[in-house]
C-alpha positions in Angstrom: -0.2 0.0 -0.1 1.3 3.5 -1.2 0.0 6.7 0.0 0.4 10.6 -0.3 3.6 10.3 -2.2 3.8 14.0 -2.8 3.3 15.4 0.6 3.9 12.7 3.2 4.7 9.6 1.5 4.3 6.5 3.2 4.1 2.7 2.2 3.0 -0.6 3.9 4.1 -3.9 2.7 2.9 -7.4 4.5 4.0 -10.5 3.7 3.0 -14.1 5.1 4.3 -17.2 4.1 2.5 -20.2 5.4 5.4 -22.7 5.3 8.6 -21.2 5.0 11.8 -23.5 4.2 15.6 -22.4 4.2 18.3 -24.5 4.0 16.3 -27.5 4.5 14.9 -26.2 7.8 11.3 -25.8 8.3 10.3 -22.5 10.1 6.6 -22.6 9.6 4.4 -19.6 9.5 6.5 -16.5 8.8 5.1 -12.7 8.6 7.1 -9.6 7.3 5.9 -6.2 7.7 7.8 -3.0 6.6 6.4 0.5 7.2 7.9 3.8 6.1 8.3 6.0 9.3 8.4 9.7 7.8 9.8 11.0 11.2 13.0 8.8 11.0 12.8 8.7 7.2 13.6 4.9 7.9 11.6 1.5 7.2 10.1 0.1 10.4 10.3 -3.7 10.0 8.9 -6.5 11.9 9.6 -10.2 11.1 9.1 -13.2 12.6 8.7 -17.1 12.0 6.7 -19.6 14.2 6.6 -23.2 14.3 3.4 -24.5 16.6 3.6 -22.1 19.8 7.4 -21.4 19.5 8.3 -17.9 17.7 11.7 -19.2 16.7 13.1 -16.0 15.3 11.6 -12.2 15.8 13.4 -9.2 14.3 12.2 -6.0 14.8 13.7 -2.4 14.2 14.6 0.4 11.8 16.6 0.3 8.4 17.5 3.7 7.2 18.0 3.4 3.3 20.0 6.9 3.2 23.0 5.3 4.8 21.9 1.8 5.0 21.9 2.0 8.9 20.6 -0.7 11.0 18.9 -0.4 14.5 17.5 -3.8 15.2 16.8 -6.2 17.9 16.9 -9.9 16.9 15.4 -12.6 19.4 15.6 -16.3 18.7 13.9 -19.2 20.6 15.5 -22.7 20.0 16.8 -22.0 16.5 17.9 -25.4 14.9 21.7 -24.8 14.3 21.7 -27.1 11.3 20.3 -24.3 9.2 24.0 -22.7 9.6 25.7 -25.9 8.2 26.3 -24.8 4.7 28.1 -21.7 6.0 30.6 -23.4 8.4 30.9 -26.8 6.7 34.8 -25.8 5.9 35.2 -25.5 9.6 32.7 -27.7 11.5 30.9 -30.9 10.0 27.4 -32.0 10.8 26.5 -29.2 13.1 23.7 -29.6 15.6 22.0 -28.1 18.3 19.6 -25.2 19.4 20.5 -21.6 19.7 18.2 -18.9 22.0 19.1 -15.4 22.9 18.8 -12.0 22.0 20.9 -9.7 20.0 21.0 -6.0 19.1 21.8 -5.4 15.5 23.5 -2.1 14.7 25.9 -0.5 12.1 24.8 -1.0 8.7 24.4 -3.6 5.8 27.9 -3.7 4.7 29.3 -3.6 8.5 26.5 -4.9 10.7 27.7 -4.7 14.4 26.1 -7.6 16.9 25.9 -7.4 20.9 24.2 -9.9 23.0 24.2 -13.2 24.5 23.3 -16.7 23.0 22.5 -19.7 24.8 23.6 -22.9 22.8 22.1 -26.1 23.8 23.0 -29.6 23.0 25.3 -28.2 20.2 27.6 -30.9 18.5 30.1 -30.7 15.8 32.6 -32.7 14.3 36.1 -31.6 12.7 36.5 -33.9 9.6 40.3 -33.3 9.3 40.8 -34.5 13.0 37.8 -37.3 12.9 36.6 -36.0 16.0 33.4 -34.8 17.3 32.5 -32.5 20.2 29.5 -31.0 22.3 28.5 -28.3 24.6 25.8 -26.4 26.1 26.7 -23.0 27.2 26.2 -19.1 26.9 28.4 -17.2 24.4 28.6 -13.4 24.6 28.6 -11.4 21.6 30.5 -8.2 22.0 31.0 -5.9 19.1 31.1 -8.8 16.5 33.4 -10.7 19.0 32.1 -14.1 20.1 33.5 -14.6 23.6 34.0 -18.0 25.3 34.4 -17.8 29.2 35.3 -21.4 30.6 33.0 -23.4 28.1 32.9 -27.0 29.1 33.2 -29.0 25.6 33.1 -32.6 25.5 34.7 -35.1 23.1 32.8 -38.4 22.0 34.4 -40.1 25.3 33.1 -37.7 27.4 36.3 -36.2 28.3 36.2 -32.4 29.2 38.2 -29.4 28.1 37.6 -25.9 29.3 37.8 -23.3 26.5 38.1 -19.7 26.7 38.7 -17.1 24.4 37.3 -15.4 21.3 35.9 -15.9 17.9 37.0 -12.4 16.1 35.8 -11.4 12.5 35.8 -8.5 10.4 32.0 -7.8 10.3 31.1 -11.5 10.0 33.7 -12.2 7.4 37.2 -13.5 8.0 36.8 -15.3 11.2 39.6 -15.6 13.2 40.3 -17.8 16.3 41.6 -17.2 19.5 41.0 -20.0 22.1 42.6 -21.4 25.0 41.7 -24.9 25.6 42.8 -26.4 29.2 42.5 -30.2 29.6 44.6 -33.2 30.8 42.8 -35.8 29.0 41.0 -35.2 25.5 40.4 -36.7 22.2 42.0 -34.4 19.7 42.7 -36.6 16.9 40.9 -39.8 16.4 42.6 -42.2 14.0 40.9 -45.5 14.8 
């Protein structure tokens, strides 16, 4: 819907998808609305996906086309991590688990800035080169795009524990760099069985 384009321009767009599937992951019903806000000269966005009673993803906030700036809040609830397999397959194999949390998204489209906390539940992944598999359940802080691990217990397939602290840094969600300290006395780092 477009209105009063000469004096006080406005538009409203609403999209409803009954059964959204992305990367093989079903999100159920999805709704997206976009409404021009004259006062801020920005688009007010409200988007969500819902499977049953669970609102898996909810994104709301402003996008300003003039400078491509973002002022958004992202809330996720039990999002299946297998959705991201194709994006991390060069590092992690067979990513599984759930993520929940709240993240503030600022910056702009080319250089987004994330801050918040994610709770990872029953998360597991393999490293093909080492032929190993690991699992953990833990919160991870996100501070200016840096994913911070503070004494996270990560278990190998034999239930041996390693304590991991450090950061995964990146250049606006590209070019990831791992700076992690691992403390353990008995752990499966290479599985040549």
